[in-house]
C-alpha positions in Angstrom: 9.1 24.1 8.0 5.6 23.7 9.4 2.9 22.4 7.2 0.3 24.9 6.0 -3.2 23.7 5.3 -4.7 25.2 2.1 -8.2 25.2 3.8 -7.0 27.5 6.5 -5.6 29.9 3.9 -8.8 29.7 1.9 -10.9 30.3 5.1 -8.8 33.4 5.8 -9.5 34.8 2.3 -13.2 34.2 2.9 -13.2 35.9 6.4 -11.5 39.0 5.0 -13.5 39.0 1.8 -10.3 38.9 -0.2 -11.1 38.4 -3.9 -9.3 35.5 -5.5 -7.8 36.0 -8.9 -6.8 32.8 -10.7 -3.9 34.4 -12.6 -2.5 36.1 -9.5 -2.8 33.0 -7.4 -1.0 31.0 -10.0 1.9 33.6 -10.0 2.0 33.4 -6.2 2.1 29.6 -6.2 4.9 29.7 -8.8 6.8 32.1 -6.6 6.4 29.9 -3.5 7.5 26.9 -5.5 10.6 28.6 -6.9 11.5 29.8 -3.3 11.0 26.3 -1.9 13.2 24.7 -4.6 15.9 27.3 -4.3 16.0 27.1 -0.5 16.4 23.3 -0.5 18.1 22.1 -3.7 19.0 25.4 -5.5 22.7 25.1 -4.7 22.8 21.4 -5.6 21.4 22.3 -9.0 23.9 25.2 -9.5 26.8 23.0 -8.6 25.8 20.3 -11.0 25.1 21.6 -14.4 24.2 18.1 -15.6 21.0 18.4 -13.5 19.8 21.4 -15.4 20.9 19.8 -18.7 19.1 16.6 -18.1 16.0 18.5 -16.9 16.0 20.5 -20.1 16.5 17.4 -22.2 13.4 15.8 -20.5 11.3 19.0 -21.3 12.7 19.3 -24.8 13.8 22.8 -24.1 16.5 24.4 -26.3 19.9 24.5 -24.8 23.0 26.6 -25.7 25.4 24.7 -28.0 28.4 23.1 -26.5 30.0 22.0 -29.8 31.1 23.7 -32.9 28.5 21.8 -35.0 25.7 22.2 -32.6 24.7 18.6 -33.3 24.2 15.7 -30.9 27.7 16.3 -29.7 26.1 19.0 -27.6 24.9 16.4 -25.2 28.5 15.9 -24.0 27.9 18.8 -21.7 30.3 19.9 -19.0 29.1 19.4 -15.4 31.1 22.3 -14.1 29.1 25.4 -13.1 29.9 28.8 -14.4 31.7 30.9 -11.8 29.2 33.0 -10.0 26.2 31.4 -11.6 23.0 31.8 -9.7 20.0 29.5 -9.5 18.0 32.1 -11.5 20.3 31.6 -14.4 19.7 27.9 -14.7 17.4 26.4 -17.4 15.5 24.8 -14.6 14.6 28.1 -13.0 13.7 29.6 -16.4 11.4 26.6 -17.3 9.5 26.8 -14.0 9.3 30.6 -14.0 8.1 30.7 -17.6 5.3 28.1 -17.1 2.1 29.7 -18.3 -0.3 27.2 -16.8 -0.5 24.7 -14.0 -0.1 21.6 -16.2 3.2 22.9 -17.7 4.3 23.8 -14.2 3.4 20.3 -12.9 5.2 18.6 -15.7 8.3 20.7 -15.0 8.1 19.9 -11.3 7.8 16.1 -12.1 10.8 16.3 -14.3 12.8 18.0 -11.6 12.0 15.3 -9.0 12.9 12.6 -11.6 16.3 14.2 -12.2 17.0 14.8 -8.5 16.3 11.2 -7.8 18.5 10.1 -10.6 21.3 12.2 -9.2 20.7 10.9 -5.6 20.2 14.4 -4.3 20.6 14.3 -0.5 18.1 17.1 0.0 15.3 15.5 -2.1 13.2 14.9 1.0 13.6 18.5 2.1 12.6 19.7 -1.4 9.5 17.4 -1.3 8.4 18.9 2.1 9.1 22.4 1.0 7.1 22.0 -2.1 4.3 20.5 0.0 4.4 23.6 2.1 4.1 25.8 -1.0 1.2 23.8 -2.2 -0.5 24.1 1.3 -0.1 27.8 1.2 -1.8 28.0 -2.2 -5.6 27.5 -1.9 -6.3 27.3 -5.6 -3.3 25.1 -6.4 -4.4 21.9 -8.2 -1.1 20.0 -7.7 -0.6 17.2 -5.2 2.5 15.1 -4.4 3.1 11.6 -3.1 6.5 10.2 -2.1 7.7 6.6 -1.9 11.3 6.4 -1.0 13.2 8.7 -3.4 10.3 8.6 -5.9 8.1 11.6 -5.9 5.0 11.6 -8.1 3.0 14.8 -9.0 -0.7 14.3 -9.3 -3.7 16.5 -10.1 -5.8 17.7 -7.1 -8.7 15.7 -8.5 -6.9 12.5 -7.4 -8.6 12.5 -4.0 -7.6 8.9 -3.5 -4.3 10.3 -2.3 -6.0 12.1 0.6 -6.6 8.8 2.3 -4.2 7.0 4.6 -5.4 3.7 3.0 -3.7 4.7 -0.3 -1.0 7.3 0.8 0.5 5.2 3.6 0.4 2.1 1.4 2.4 3.9 -1.3 5.0 4.9 1.3 5.2 1.7 3.2 5.4 -0.5 0.1 8.9 0.8 -0.5 10.4 -2.5 0.7 8.0 -4.5 -1.5 8.7 -3.2 -5.1 6.6 -5.9 -6.8 3.5 -5.0 -4.9 4.2 -1.3 -5.2 4.5 -1.5 -9.0 1.1 -3.2 -9.4 -0.6 -0.8 -7.0 0.8 2.2 -8.7 -0.2 0.9 -12.1 -3.8 0.6 -10.8 -3.7 4.2 -9.4 -2.3 5.5 -12.6 -5.1 4.0 -14.7 -7.7 5.4 -12.2 -6.2 8.9 -12.1 -6.1 9.1 -15.8 -9.7 7.9 -16.0 -8.8 5.3 -18.6 -12.1 3.5 -18.3 -11.1 1.1 -21.1 -8.3 -0.2 -18.9 -10.4 -0.6 -15.7 -10.4 -4.4 -16.0 -6.6 -4.3 -16.0 -6.8 -1.9 -13.0 -8.8 -4.5 -11.0 -6.3 -7.2 -12.0 -3.4 -5.0 -10.9 -5.0 -4.6 -7.5 -5.2 -8.4 -7.1 -1.6 -8.8 -8.2 -0.5 -6.2 -5.8 -2.2 -7.8 -2.8 -1.1 -11.3 -3.8 2.5 -10.1 -4.2 2.5 -8.5 -0.8 1.0 -11.6 0.9 3.5 -13.9 -0.7 6.4 -11.7 0.4 5.2 -11.5 4.0 4.4 -15.2 4.3 7.4 -16.4 2.3 5.5 -18.6 -0.1 4.3 -18.6 -3.7 0.6 -19.6 -3.2 -2.2 -17.8 -5.0 -4.3 -15.4 -3.0 -7.1 -17.9 -2.9 -4.9 -20.5 -1.2 -3.5 -18.2 1.5 -6.3 -18.7 4.1 -4.5 -20.9 6.6 -1.0 -19.5 6.2 -2.3 -15.9 6.6 -4.5 -16.7 9.6 -1.5 -18.4 11.3 0.7 -15.4 10.5 -1.8 -12.9 11.8 -2.2 -15.0 15.0 1.6 -15.0 15.5 1.5 -11.2 15.1 -0.9 -11.0 18.0 -4.1 -9.9 16.2 -7.4 -10.5 17.8 -9.2 -13.6 16.6 -12.3 -11.7 15.6 -10.2 -9.3 13.5 -8.5 -12.3 11.9 -11.9 -13.8 11.1 -13.2 -10.4 9.7 -10.1 -10.0 7.6 -10.4 -13.5 6.2 -14.1 -13.1 5.4 -13.5 -9.8 3.5 -10.6 -11.3 1.7 -12.6 -14.3 0.7 -15.2 -12.1 -0.9 -12.5 -10.0 -2.6 -10.9 -13.1 -4.2 -14.3 -14.4 -5.2 -15.2 -11.1 -6.8 -11.9 -11.1 -8.7 -12.5 -14.6 -10.0 -16.1 -14.1 -10.9 -16.2 -10.6 -12.2 -12.7 -9.9 -13.4 -10.5 -13.0 -14.1 -13.2 -15.2 -15.7 -15.7 -12.6 -16.8 -16.6 -8.9 -17.4 -19.3 -8.6 -14.7 -17.6 -5.7 -12.9 -19.1 -2.2 -12.9 -17.3 1.1 -13.2 -18.9 2.3 -9.9 -17.1 -0.5 -8.1 -13.5 0.4 -9.1 -12.8 3.1 -6.6 -14.3 1.0 -3.8 -11.9 -1.9 -4.8 -8.9 0.5 -4.7 -9.8 1.6 -1.2 -10.4 -2.0 -0.1 -7.1 -3.2 -1.5 -5.3 -0.3 0.1 -6.9 -1.1 3.5 -6.0 -4.8 3.1 -2.4 -3.9 2.5 -2.2 -1.1 5.0 -3.3 -3.5 7.8 -0.8 -6.1 6.9 2.0 -3.6 6.7 1.0 -2.1 10.0 0.9 -5.6 11.6 4.3 -6.2 10.2 5.7 -3.0 11.8 5.6 -0.5 8.9 5.2 3.1 9.9 6.5 2.6 13.4 9.2 4.7 14.8 
């Protein structure tokens, strides 16, 4: 499947003066989404009823009783599909198709990817790319997706941070560094939810993420402030230009000083600085990961 850019679709609408109706566009996006899921993982879902059962359990949707009492024994559900059952008959299809707004649809989509990952679906990557294509073909769609290994996260369109390679690539390439990835994702989650009361924690999570990655790459347990010489030596061994090494170290020194002065030992940080620090941390990590060979084929 080729990727479709939403801006191209929107531009076509404008050229031909096609009126855009929010309700109709939502229906079209939902149809594209259902087609993408059916095409890639529909049969996997039909063949494993437990996938639909666990999906419905996450959503809190009513399921048919599988026991005489209809109590919690109903959770002991058979994993065998009904002979001739179609994807359109699954609770997963019904939940997605009956979504009345984008937030409900996004939550259902997130639950789907959680369950697919839990069941080690071999076509999860295909489903991710197909859904991305459905999103790209829907100019008014407010859903975005990011993938790290088998973990797919559904974000709102307003999360423009995900548009940048500094953040998106870092999320993908940190797969082999789960400690650093966890801290970085925690920081992003706080930012995307606009939890301003947690911004100090966000900044601390950024420092922990970078510190964790540097420790992993250098094979030591030093604090970020004490990594100057080991990091410069490591970058030199990797063949980076000495001016790039100096520039990196200078920026990193200011980063650690800011973290100590404004975050760790004080409350001098400003809300306007938060997004800049996310980009800076992402750039720091992306460079180190690139130097270490991440993203190369």
